[in-house]
Kinemage of the C-alpha trace (Angstrom):
@kinemage 1
@onewidth
@group {chain A} dominant
@subgroup {mainchain}
@vectorlist {calphas} color= white
{ca unk a 1} P 12.471 -7.900 14.865
{ca unk a 2} L 9.874 -9.091 12.524
{ca unk a 3} L 7.109 -6.602 12.155
{ca unk a 4} L 3.478 -6.972 10.034
{ca unk a 5} L 1.963 -3.709 8.806
{ca unk a 6} L -1.924 -3.569 7.169
{ca unk a 7} L -2.416 -0.242 5.377
{ca unk a 8} L -5.080 0.111 2.583
{ca unk a 9} L -2.632 3.237 2.207
{ca unk a 10} L 1.010 2.879 0.600
{ca unk a 11} L 3.172 4.512 -2.354
{ca unk a 12} L 3.004 5.545 -5.064
{ca unk a 13} L -0.235 6.994 -3.581
{ca unk a 14} L 0.978 10.444 -2.215
{ca unk a 15} L -0.958 10.544 0.211
{ca unk a 16} L -0.361 11.691 3.759
{ca unk a 17} L -1.283 7.814 5.061
{ca unk a 18} L 0.798 6.167 2.506
{ca unk a 19} L 3.899 8.506 3.133
{ca unk a 20} L 3.580 7.769 7.443
{ca unk a 21} L 3.021 4.226 6.455
{ca unk a 22} L 6.426 4.198 4.052
{ca unk a 23} L 8.425 5.965 5.479
{ca unk a 24} L 8.068 4.085 9.690
{ca unk a 25} L 8.651 0.977 7.463
{ca unk a 26} L 11.378 2.511 5.785
{ca unk a 27} L 13.134 3.243 9.364
{ca unk a 28} L 12.797 -0.230 10.834
{ca unk a 29} L 13.843 -1.752 7.685
{ca unk a 30} L 17.003 0.092 8.006
{ca unk a 31} L 17.208 -0.575 11.844
{ca unk a 32} L 17.346 -3.790 10.844
{ca unk a 33} L 13.913 -5.367 11.401
{ca unk a 34} L 12.196 -7.881 9.726
{ca unk a 35} L 9.489 -5.532 7.433
{ca unk a 36} L 6.526 -6.517 5.980
{ca unk a 37} L 3.591 -4.523 4.299
{ca unk a 38} L 0.086 -5.867 3.072
{ca unk a 39} L -1.627 -3.519 1.465
{ca unk a 40} L -3.597 -3.599 -1.999
{ca unk a 41} L -2.875 -2.310 -5.752
{ca unk a 42} L -2.373 1.782 -6.131
{ca unk a 43} L -5.745 3.708 -6.951
{ca unk a 44} L -6.289 6.805 -4.433
{ca unk a 45} L -8.309 8.615 -5.119
{ca unk a 46} L -9.871 7.214 -8.492
{ca unk a 47} L -10.689 3.574 -8.134
{ca unk a 48} L -8.255 2.720 -10.677
{ca unk a 49} L -5.518 0.801 -10.370
{ca unk a 50} L -2.145 2.952 -11.684
{ca unk a 51} L 0.010 2.374 -14.445
{ca unk a 52} L 2.355 -0.693 -14.237
{ca unk a 53} L 0.379 -2.662 -11.073
{ca unk a 54} L -2.982 -4.837 -11.236
{ca unk a 55} L -5.460 -5.459 -8.915
{ca unk a 56} L -5.027 -9.579 -8.852
{ca unk a 57} L -5.115 -12.309 -6.252
{ca unk a 58} L -1.922 -10.823 -5.212
{ca unk a 59} L 1.403 -9.578 -5.939
{ca unk a 60} L 5.233 -8.884 -4.397
{ca unk a 61} L 7.667 -6.138 -4.268
{ca unk a 62} L 10.587 -5.208 -2.716
{ca unk a 63} L 10.866 -0.861 -1.657
{ca unk a 64} L 14.159 0.350 -0.146
{ca unk a 65} L 14.187 -2.848 2.010
{ca unk a 66} L 10.366 -2.504 2.586
{ca unk a 67} L 8.537 -6.375 1.940
{ca unk a 68} L 5.469 -5.244 0.055
{ca unk a 69} L 2.610 -7.920 -0.686
{ca unk a 70} L -0.359 -6.222 -2.688
{ca unk a 71} L -4.007 -8.383 -2.343
{ca unk a 72} L -6.714 -8.286 -4.352
{ca unk a 73} L -9.692 -5.506 -2.937
{ca unk a 74} L -12.756 -4.351 -4.242
{ca unk a 75} L -11.681 -1.394 -5.216
{ca unk a 76} L -14.243 2.372 -5.713
{ca unk a 77} L -13.690 6.040 -6.384
{ca unk a 78} L -14.121 8.169 -3.485
{ca unk a 79} L -16.793 9.976 -4.614
{ca unk a 80} L -17.477 11.948 -1.303
{ca unk a 81} L -19.932 10.926 1.521
{ca unk a 82} L -22.721 8.074 0.818
{ca unk a 83} L -21.728 8.064 -2.739
{ca unk a 84} L -19.575 5.321 -3.564
{ca unk a 85} L -20.087 2.312 -5.673
């Protein structure tokens, strides 16, 4: 089966949504499904792109059988409710 998963959060971010998304998609890939994830450059919680990543138009990679497409996204630090810039 082909599965497309859209998520703002994905490893190497270490938050719960990123971990859940990766665990689901990795298990489906291990079961033989064709998995693609569309996400953005890792930047949580400070709104700054992690080292070795870029907030470019797109980049492709494969992580444990999961095909990852990272697309450009407007990034803003999470400074609390009502204070995002």
